C-alpha positions as CSV (number, residue, x, y, z in Angstrom):
1,M,117.2,99.6,84.0
2,S,118.1,98.4,87.5
3,E,115.6,96.6,89.6
4,R,116.1,99.3,92.2
5,H,114.6,101.9,89.9
6,V,111.2,103.0,91.0
7,T,108.4,104.6,89.1
8,R,105.1,105.5,90.7
9,D,102.0,107.4,89.7
10,F,99.1,107.8,92.1
11,V,96.4,110.2,93.3
12,L,96.2,111.5,96.9
13,P,93.3,113.0,98.7
14,S,93.7,116.6,99.9
15,D,94.7,115.4,103.3
16,L,97.9,116.5,105.0
17,S,98.3,113.2,106.8
18,E,99.2,111.6,103.4
19,V,102.4,113.8,103.1
20,H,104.4,111.7,105.6
21,R,103.5,108.4,103.9
22,V,104.7,109.7,100.5
23,Q,107.9,111.0,102.0
24,T,108.6,107.7,103.6
25,E,108.0,105.8,100.4
26,I,110.3,108.2,98.5
27,E,113.0,108.0,101.2
28,E,113.0,104.2,100.9
29,A,113.4,104.4,97.1
30,L,116.2,106.9,97.4
31,Q,118.1,104.8,99.9
32,A,117.7,101.7,97.7
33,N,119.3,103.7,94.9
34,R,122.3,104.8,97.1
35,F,121.3,108.4,97.6
36,G,123.3,110.0,100.5
37,D,121.8,111.4,103.6
38,S,122.0,115.0,102.4
39,D,120.2,114.2,99.2
40,V,117.5,112.2,101.0
41,F,117.0,115.1,103.4
42,A,116.8,117.7,100.5
43,V,114.3,115.6,98.5
44,K,112.1,114.8,101.5
45,L,111.9,118.5,102.5
46,A,111.2,119.7,99.0
47,V,108.5,117.1,98.5
48,E,106.9,118.0,101.8
49,E,106.8,121.7,100.9
50,A,105.4,121.0,97.4
51,L,102.7,118.6,98.6
52,V,101.6,120.8,101.5
53,N,101.4,123.8,99.0
54,A,99.3,121.6,96.6
55,I,96.9,120.6,99.4
56,K,96.7,123.8,101.3
57,H,97.1,126.5,98.7
58,G,96.2,124.7,95.5
59,N,93.3,122.6,96.6
60,Q,92.4,124.9,99.6
61,M,92.1,121.7,101.8
62,E,88.9,120.8,99.9
63,P,88.3,117.1,100.6
64,D,86.7,116.5,97.2
65,K,89.9,117.6,95.4
66,T,93.0,115.4,94.8
67,V,96.7,115.7,94.1
68,R,98.3,113.6,91.4
69,V,101.9,112.5,92.1
70,A,104.2,110.8,89.7
71,Y,107.8,110.2,90.6
72,T,110.8,108.2,89.4
73,V,114.0,107.3,91.3
74,T,117.0,105.9,89.5
75,D,120.6,105.5,90.7
76,E,121.4,108.9,89.2
77,Q,118.4,111.1,89.9
78,F,115.0,111.7,91.5
79,S,112.1,113.4,89.5
80,I,108.6,114.2,90.6
81,R,105.5,115.8,89.1
82,I,102.9,117.1,91.5
83,E,99.5,118.4,90.2
84,D,96.7,119.9,92.2
85,E,93.2,120.9,91.1
86,G,93.6,124.6,92.1
87,V,93.5,127.6,89.9
88,G,97.3,127.8,89.9
89,F,99.7,130.7,90.5
90,S,102.8,132.4,89.1
91,P,105.9,131.9,91.3
92,C,107.3,135.2,90.3
93,D,104.2,136.9,92.0
94,V,105.3,135.4,95.4
95,P,107.2,137.9,97.4
96,D,110.9,137.2,98.0
97,P,111.0,136.0,101.7
98,T,114.7,137.2,102.0
99,A,113.9,140.8,101.0
100,E,114.1,143.2,104.0
101,E,110.4,144.1,103.8
102,N,109.3,140.4,103.8
103,I,111.4,139.0,106.6
104,E,108.5,138.9,109.0
105,R,106.0,137.6,106.4
106,P,105.3,133.9,106.3
107,C,104.8,133.5,102.6
108,G,107.3,132.3,100.0
109,R,109.6,130.3,102.3
110,G,108.4,126.9,100.9
111,L,109.2,127.9,97.4
112,L,112.6,129.2,98.5
113,I,113.4,125.9,100.2
114,I,112.2,123.9,97.1
115,R,114.4,126.0,94.7
116,N,117.5,125.7,97.0
117,F,117.2,121.9,97.6
118,M,116.4,120.6,94.2
119,T,118.5,120.7,91.0
120,S,115.6,122.0,88.9
121,V,112.1,123.2,89.6
122,D,109.5,124.2,87.0
123,Y,105.9,125.3,87.3
124,V,103.9,124.2,84.3
125,G,100.8,125.6,82.7
126,R,98.8,127.8,84.9
127,G,101.0,127.0,87.9
128,N,99.1,124.1,89.4
129,V,101.8,121.6,88.4
130,V,105.3,121.5,89.7
131,V,108.0,119.4,88.2
132,M,111.2,118.9,90.1
133,F,114.3,116.8,89.9
134,K,117.4,116.2,92.0
135,L,120.6,114.8,90.6
136,R,122.4,112.5,93.1
137,E,125.4,114.3,94.5
138,P,128.8,112.6,93.5
139,E,129.8,112.1,97.1
140,S,126.7,110.0,97.5
141,A,127.8,107.5,94.9
142,E,129.4,104.2,95.8
């Protein structure tokens, strides 16, 4: 394994100000592993959406609840697991934001962004855990 490979596992408070710090840390690890700008953008946006969802919707912004984050960055892929302390949800119950009747509704857009920017997205158990990964795009390789 290369010395650039990064594996981290930590717990965040339910505080939206933590999201940017995590994004910055992940961005540095992606760049060190030669991910291209479009991959870095995609991962940062998906991670932001997933963390905000965990804090706002999962933990209901309750300060005594936490979000567990575990991620790995290699020169081939990025993977992350985000777990909140909420009751969970079923992604198929979230209305499709691209459907005509939902265009004006604010819900579901974050999930759409996550699905479109990541290679794979899975909701585990009762839906309070999201596992995502992104393969590095070939044009990003040296």
